[in-house]
Biopython code that builds the backbone (N, CA, C, O; Angstrom):
import numpy as np
from Bio.PDB.StructureBuilder import StructureBuilder

atoms = [
    (1, "UNK", "N", (56.912, 85.074, 98.564)),
    (1, "UNK", "CA", (57.392, 86.225, 98.147)),
    (1, "UNK", "C", (58.418, 85.566, 97.233)),
    (1, "UNK", "O", (58.949, 84.573, 97.731)),
    (2, "UNK", "N", (58.832, 85.913, 95.950)),
    (2, "UNK", "CA", (59.989, 85.320, 95.199)),
    (2, "UNK", "C", (60.804, 86.992, 94.654)),
    (2, "UNK", "O", (60.273, 87.869, 93.973)),
    (3, "UNK", "N", (61.896, 86.983, 95.108)),
    (3, "UNK", "CA", (63.061, 87.912, 93.937)),
    (3, "UNK", "C", (63.476, 87.404, 92.900)),
    (3, "UNK", "O", (63.052, 86.449, 92.249)),
    (4, "UNK", "N", (64.814, 88.452, 92.673)),
    (4, "UNK", "CA", (65.087, 88.453, 91.202)),
    (4, "UNK", "C", (65.822, 87.076, 91.386)),
    (4, "UNK", "O", (66.062, 86.415, 92.396)),
    (5, "UNK", "N", (66.079, 86.889, 90.138)),
    (5, "UNK", "CA", (66.364, 85.151, 89.677)),
    (5, "UNK", "C", (65.450, 84.311, 90.656)),
    (5, "UNK", "O", (66.203, 83.397, 90.991)),
    (6, "UNK", "N", (64.468, 84.151, 91.180)),
    (6, "UNK", "CA", (63.378, 83.880, 91.792)),
    (6, "UNK", "C", (64.207, 82.737, 93.159)),
    (6, "UNK", "O", (64.040, 81.544, 93.411)),
    (7, "UNK", "N", (65.209, 83.922, 93.858)),
    (7, "UNK", "CA", (65.856, 83.745, 95.060)),
    (7, "UNK", "C", (64.248, 83.763, 96.052)),
    (7, "UNK", "O", (63.341, 84.483, 95.635)),
    (8, "UNK", "N", (64.074, 83.085, 97.093)),
    (8, "UNK", "CA", (62.528, 82.586, 98.223)),
    (8, "UNK", "C", (63.249, 84.748, 98.637)),
    (8, "UNK", "O", (64.346, 85.261, 98.415)),
    (9, "UNK", "N", (62.496, 85.091, 99.003)),
    (9, "UNK", "CA", (62.428, 86.459, 100.612)),
    (9, "UNK", "C", (63.500, 85.847, 101.602)),
    (9, "UNK", "O", (64.594, 86.408, 101.663)),
    (10, "UNK", "N", (63.262, 84.762, 102.360)),
    (10, "UNK", "CA", (64.068, 84.408, 103.346)),
    (10, "UNK", "C", (65.521, 84.419, 103.606)),
    (10, "UNK", "O", (66.279, 84.728, 104.525)),
    (11, "UNK", "N", (65.604, 83.797, 102.010)),
    (11, "UNK", "CA", (67.541, 83.828, 101.547)),
    (11, "UNK", "C", (67.743, 85.145, 101.885)),
    (11, "UNK", "O", (68.299, 85.509, 102.920)),
    (12, "UNK", "N", (67.269, 85.922, 100.967)),
    (12, "UNK", "CA", (67.078, 87.297, 100.944)),
    (12, "UNK", "C", (67.387, 87.441, 102.668)),
    (12, "UNK", "O", (68.159, 87.088, 103.560)),
    (13, "UNK", "N", (66.501, 88.016, 102.461)),
    (13, "UNK", "CA", (66.050, 89.363, 104.049)),
    (13, "UNK", "C", (67.778, 87.994, 105.170)),
    (13, "UNK", "O", (68.843, 88.523, 105.489)),
    (14, "UNK", "N", (67.589, 86.964, 105.367)),
    (14, "UNK", "CA", (68.359, 86.239, 106.116)),
    (14, "UNK", "C", (69.957, 87.609, 105.397)),
    (14, "UNK", "O", (70.445, 88.601, 105.938)),
    (15, "UNK", "N", (70.150, 87.171, 104.512)),
    (15, "UNK", "CA", (71.972, 87.584, 103.898)),
    (15, "UNK", "C", (71.580, 89.286, 104.191)),
    (15, "UNK", "O", (72.495, 90.059, 104.473)),
    (16, "UNK", "N", (70.674, 89.595, 104.130)),
    (16, "UNK", "CA", (70.749, 90.846, 104.734)),
    (16, "UNK", "C", (71.388, 91.549, 106.077)),
    (16, "UNK", "O", (72.302, 92.350, 106.274)),
    (17, "UNK", "N", (70.341, 90.768, 106.990)),
    (17, "UNK", "CA", (70.961, 91.197, 108.046)),
    (17, "UNK", "C", (72.440, 89.843, 108.597)),
    (17, "UNK", "O", (72.854, 90.032, 109.741)),
    (18, "UNK", "N", (72.933, 88.952, 108.014)),
    (18, "UNK", "CA", (74.099, 88.409, 108.192)),
    (18, "UNK", "C", (75.157, 89.961, 107.728)),
    (18, "UNK", "O", (75.954, 90.545, 108.463)),
    (19, "UNK", "N", (74.780, 90.301, 106.235)),
    (19, "UNK", "CA", (74.954, 91.067, 106.097)),
    (19, "UNK", "C", (75.753, 92.676, 106.966)),
    (19, "UNK", "O", (76.883, 93.157, 106.880)),
    (20, "UNK", "N", (74.369, 93.143, 107.846)),
    (20, "UNK", "CA", (74.212, 93.924, 108.557)),
    (20, "UNK", "C", (74.537, 93.184, 109.514)),
    (20, "UNK", "O", (75.253, 94.167, 109.705)),
    (21, "UNK", "N", (74.787, 92.343, 110.449)),
    (21, "UNK", "CA", (75.960, 92.511, 111.387)),
    (21, "UNK", "C", (76.994, 92.770, 111.479)),
    (21, "UNK", "O", (77.689, 93.350, 112.313)),
    (22, "UNK", "N", (77.252, 91.909, 109.739)),
    (22, "UNK", "CA", (79.065, 92.092, 110.045)),
    (22, "UNK", "C", (79.614, 93.479, 109.703)),
    (22, "UNK", "O", (80.788, 93.767, 109.939)),
    (23, "UNK", "N", (78.291, 94.786, 108.848)),
    (23, "UNK", "CA", (78.573, 96.134, 108.863)),
    (23, "UNK", "C", (79.121, 96.705, 110.382)),
    (23, "UNK", "O", (79.954, 97.493, 110.831)),
    (24, "UNK", "N", (78.147, 95.824, 110.822)),
    (24, "UNK", "CA", (78.127, 96.184, 112.643)),
    (24, "UNK", "C", (79.033, 96.501, 113.593)),
    (24, "UNK", "O", (79.239, 97.364, 114.445)),
    (25, "UNK", "N", (79.650, 95.196, 113.020)),
    (25, "UNK", "CA", (80.993, 94.297, 113.715)),
    (25, "UNK", "C", (81.761, 95.728, 113.085)),
    (25, "UNK", "O", (81.718, 96.883, 113.509)),
    (26, "UNK", "N", (82.340, 95.251, 112.118)),
    (26, "UNK", "CA", (83.240, 96.586, 111.150)),
    (26, "UNK", "C", (82.819, 98.105, 112.091)),
    (26, "UNK", "O", (83.686, 98.850, 112.548)),
    (27, "UNK", "N", (81.976, 98.236, 112.175)),
    (27, "UNK", "CA", (81.916, 99.740, 112.377)),
    (27, "UNK", "C", (82.656, 99.901, 113.986)),
    (27, "UNK", "O", (83.531, 100.643, 114.432)),
    (28, "UNK", "N", (81.813, 98.800, 114.572)),
    (28, "UNK", "CA", (82.456, 98.796, 115.816)),
    (28, "UNK", "C", (83.898, 98.247, 116.516)),
    (28, "UNK", "O", (84.115, 98.183, 117.726)),
    (29, "UNK", "N", (85.126, 97.744, 115.066)),
    (29, "UNK", "CA", (85.861, 97.932, 115.468)),
    (29, "UNK", "C", (86.763, 99.140, 115.503)),
    (29, "UNK", "O", (87.645, 99.576, 116.243)),
    (30, "UNK", "N", (86.147, 99.503, 114.356)),
    (30, "UNK", "CA", (86.686, 100.942, 113.630)),
    (30, "UNK", "C", (86.516, 102.339, 114.477)),
    (30, "UNK", "O", (87.268, 103.301, 114.636)),
    (31, "UNK", "N", (85.279, 102.046, 114.922)),
    (31, "UNK", "CA", (84.637, 102.943, 116.660)),
    (31, "UNK", "C", (85.777, 103.004, 117.218)),
    (31, "UNK", "O", (86.467, 104.009, 117.052)),
    (32, "UNK", "N", (86.208, 101.972, 117.977)),
    (32, "UNK", "CA", (87.158, 101.661, 118.596)),
    (32, "UNK", "C", (88.294, 101.875, 118.834)),
    (32, "UNK", "O", (88.840, 102.070, 119.920)),
    (33, "UNK", "N", (89.088, 101.823, 116.868)),
    (33, "UNK", "CA", (90.338, 102.326, 116.655)),
    (33, "UNK", "C", (91.151, 101.064, 116.885)),
    (33, "UNK", "O", (92.336, 101.069, 117.220)),
    (34, "UNK", "N", (90.038, 99.434, 116.570)),
    (34, "UNK", "CA", (90.853, 98.549, 116.415)),
    (34, "UNK", "C", (91.541, 98.301, 115.454)),
    (34, "UNK", "O", (90.605, 98.624, 114.722)),
    (35, "UNK", "N", (92.619, 97.918, 114.470)),
    (35, "UNK", "CA", (92.745, 96.994, 113.495)),
    (35, "UNK", "C", (92.027, 96.333, 112.806)),
    (35, "UNK", "O", (92.148, 95.143, 113.099)),
    (36, "UNK", "N", (91.194, 96.542, 111.874)),
    (36, "UNK", "CA", (89.949, 95.541, 111.483)),
    (36, "UNK", "C", (91.091, 94.427, 110.075)),
    (36, "UNK", "O", (91.584, 95.009, 109.108)),
    (37, "UNK", "N", (91.272, 92.982, 110.282)),
    (37, "UNK", "CA", (92.058, 91.902, 109.819)),
    (37, "UNK", "C", (91.735, 92.250, 108.398)),
    (37, "UNK", "O", (90.709, 92.849, 108.078)),
    (38, "UNK", "N", (93.052, 91.676, 107.204)),
    (38, "UNK", "CA", (92.961, 92.190, 106.483)),
    (38, "UNK", "C", (91.808, 91.395, 105.672)),
    (38, "UNK", "O", (91.206, 92.005, 104.789)),
    (39, "UNK", "N", (91.489, 90.052, 105.952)),
    (39, "UNK", "CA", (90.173, 89.467, 105.180)),
    (39, "UNK", "C", (89.129, 90.515, 105.353)),
    (39, "UNK", "O", (88.744, 90.982, 104.282)),
    (40, "UNK", "N", (88.643, 90.943, 106.281)),
    (40, "UNK", "CA", (87.668, 91.180, 106.757)),
    (40, "UNK", "C", (87.499, 93.211, 105.855)),
    (40, "UNK", "O", (86.712, 94.128, 106.088)),
    (41, "UNK", "N", (88.770, 93.069, 104.785)),
    (41, "UNK", "CA", (88.384, 94.594, 104.082)),
    (41, "UNK", "C", (88.459, 93.891, 102.764)),
    (41, "UNK", "O", (88.025, 94.563, 101.828)),
    (42, "UNK", "N", (89.001, 92.444, 102.402)),
    (42, "UNK", "CA", (88.334, 92.024, 101.398)),
    (42, "UNK", "C", (87.393, 91.839, 101.612)),
    (42, "UNK", "O", (86.898, 92.833, 101.082)),
    (43, "UNK", "N", (86.481, 91.246, 102.064)),
    (43, "UNK", "CA", (85.317, 91.033, 102.416)),
    (43, "UNK", "C", (84.135, 91.938, 102.053)),
    (43, "UNK", "O", (83.063, 91.622, 101.537)),
    (44, "UNK", "N", (84.692, 93.437, 102.542)),
    (44, "UNK", "CA", (84.267, 94.631, 102.293)),
    (44, "UNK", "C", (84.077, 94.638, 101.088)),
    (44, "UNK", "O", (82.899, 94.663, 100.730)),
    (45, "UNK", "N", (84.934, 94.623, 100.247)),
    (45, "UNK", "CA", (86.242, 95.183, 99.447)),
    (45, "UNK", "C", (84.947, 94.118, 97.874)),
    (45, "UNK", "O", (84.411, 94.638, 96.895)),
    (46, "UNK", "N", (84.905, 92.565, 98.339)),
    (46, "UNK", "CA", (83.874, 91.996, 97.608)),
    (46, "UNK", "C", (82.837, 92.121, 97.523)),
    (46, "UNK", "O", (82.281, 91.815, 96.468)),
    (47, "UNK", "N", (81.856, 92.816, 99.006)),
    (47, "UNK", "CA", (80.309, 92.771, 98.772)),
    (47, "UNK", "C", (80.426, 94.061, 97.969)),
    (47, "UNK", "O", (80.431, 93.793, 96.767)),
    (48, "UNK", "N", (80.483, 94.824, 98.111)),
    (48, "UNK", "CA", (80.650, 96.092, 97.676)),
    (48, "UNK", "C", (80.793, 96.602, 96.325)),
    (48, "UNK", "O", (80.508, 97.680, 95.805)),
    (49, "UNK", "N", (81.527, 95.090, 95.731)),
    (49, "UNK", "CA", (82.003, 95.277, 94.114)),
    (49, "UNK", "C", (80.694, 94.789, 93.442)),
    (49, "UNK", "O", (80.164, 95.311, 92.461)),
    (50, "UNK", "N", (80.008, 93.086, 94.520)),
    (50, "UNK", "CA", (78.574, 92.671, 94.224)),
    (50, "UNK", "C", (77.996, 93.101, 93.827)),
    (50, "UNK", "O", (77.549, 93.165, 92.682)),
    (51, "UNK", "N", (77.751, 93.786, 95.236)),
    (51, "UNK", "CA", (76.518, 94.804, 94.589)),
    (51, "UNK", "C", (76.844, 95.667, 94.250)),
    (51, "UNK", "O", (76.566, 96.432, 95.174)),
    (52, "UNK", "N", (77.333, 96.270, 93.445)),
    (52, "UNK", "CA", (77.779, 97.624, 92.955)),
    (52, "UNK", "C", (77.220, 96.714, 91.656)),
    (52, "UNK", "O", (76.006, 96.757, 91.455)),
    (53, "UNK", "N", (77.744, 96.196, 91.096)),
    (53, "UNK", "CA", (77.526, 95.073, 89.238)),
    (53, "UNK", "C", (76.039, 94.206, 89.648)),
    (53, "UNK", "O", (75.138, 94.130, 88.812)),
    (54, "UNK", "N", (75.940, 93.735, 90.673)),
    (54, "UNK", "CA", (73.774, 93.250, 90.789)),
    (54, "UNK", "C", (73.034, 94.839, 90.676)),
    (54, "UNK", "O", (72.054, 94.991, 89.948)),
    (55, "UNK", "N", (73.492, 95.748, 91.307)),
    (55, "UNK", "CA", (72.489, 96.698, 90.956)),
    (55, "UNK", "C", (72.537, 97.122, 89.547)),
    (55, "UNK", "O", (71.598, 96.935, 88.773)),
    (56, "UNK", "N", (73.779, 97.765, 89.186)),
    (56, "UNK", "CA", (74.233, 97.578, 87.703)),
    (56, "UNK", "C", (73.361, 97.333, 86.461)),
    (56, "UNK", "O", (72.672, 97.993, 85.683)),
    (57, "UNK", "N", (73.743, 96.019, 86.667)),
    (57, "UNK", "CA", (71.977, 94.312, 85.815)),
    (57, "UNK", "C", (70.929, 94.830, 86.013)),
    (57, "UNK", "O", (70.030, 95.139, 85.232)),
    (58, "UNK", "N", (71.049, 94.960, 87.308)),
    (58, "UNK", "CA", (69.197, 95.297, 87.700)),
    (58, "UNK", "C", (69.148, 96.857, 86.633)),
    (58, "UNK", "O", (68.490, 96.931, 85.595)),
    (59, "UNK", "N", (69.830, 97.753, 87.087)),
    (59, "UNK", "CA", (69.121, 99.052, 86.252)),
    (59, "UNK", "C", (69.223, 98.804, 84.728)),
    (59, "UNK", "O", (68.539, 99.475, 83.955)),
    (60, "UNK", "N", (69.958, 97.973, 84.348)),
    (60, "UNK", "CA", (71.293, 98.130, 82.822)),
    (60, "UNK", "C", (69.434, 97.025, 81.558)),
    (60, "UNK", "O", (68.869, 97.099, 80.467)),
    (61, "UNK", "N", (69.395, 96.264, 82.801)),
    (61, "UNK", "CA", (68.502, 95.686, 82.681)),
    (61, "UNK", "C", (66.304, 96.309, 82.693)),
    (61, "UNK", "O", (65.304, 96.159, 81.992)),
    (62, "UNK", "N", (66.503, 96.635, 83.318)),
    (62, "UNK", "CA", (64.508, 97.788, 83.795)),
    (62, "UNK", "C", (64.966, 99.171, 82.657)),
    (62, "UNK", "O", (63.882, 99.562, 82.223)),
    (63, "UNK", "N", (66.122, 100.051, 82.012)),
    (63, "UNK", "CA", (65.988, 100.971, 81.055)),
    (63, "UNK", "C", (65.920, 99.980, 79.939)),
    (63, "UNK", "O", (64.843, 99.896, 79.348)),
    (64, "UNK", "N", (67.164, 99.020, 79.465)),
    (64, "UNK", "CA", (66.104, 98.640, 78.682)),
    (64, "UNK", "C", (65.388, 98.063, 78.182)),
    (64, "UNK", "O", (65.373, 97.892, 76.963)),
    (65, "UNK", "N", (64.203, 97.374, 79.373)),
    (65, "UNK", "CA", (63.509, 97.149, 78.577)),
    (65, "UNK", "C", (61.848, 98.605, 78.521)),
    (65, "UNK", "O", (60.787, 98.550, 77.899)),
    (66, "UNK", "N", (62.391, 99.653, 79.443)),
    (66, "UNK", "CA", (61.332, 100.411, 79.326)),
    (66, "UNK", "C", (61.903, 100.989, 77.636)),
    (66, "UNK", "O", (61.248, 101.936, 77.202)),
    (67, "UNK", "N", (62.822, 100.571, 76.904)),
    (67, "UNK", "CA", (63.077, 101.267, 75.799)),
    (67, "UNK", "C", (61.785, 100.801, 74.199)),
    (67, "UNK", "O", (61.271, 101.400, 73.255)),
    (68, "UNK", "N", (61.805, 99.346, 74.798)),
    (68, "UNK", "CA", (61.355, 98.826, 74.205)),
    (68, "UNK", "C", (60.194, 98.644, 74.264)),
    (68, "UNK", "O", (59.638, 97.928, 73.431)),
]
sb = StructureBuilder()
sb.init_structure("model")
sb.init_model(0)
sb.init_chain("A")
sb.init_seg("    ")
for serial, (resi, resn, name, xyz) in enumerate(atoms, 1):
    if name == "N":
        sb.init_residue(resn, " ", resi, " ")
    sb.init_atom(name, np.array(xyz, "f"), 0.0, 1.0, " ", f" {name:<3s}", serial, name[0])
structure = sb.get_structure()
């Protein structure tokens, strides 16, 4: 199964698993009132931005194709 940009499903699933583990780690650290490294907060900002712009792009392409 291929996803957008012809990426194989195994790549997408692996990335989701890795990002999920990272988010669980950050959540665990915050739950125990530990300070998280500034690099982790930067990674969260980058991942959030990439996810936002990727989904905006997909939404825009979908909206444009519906009008034609």
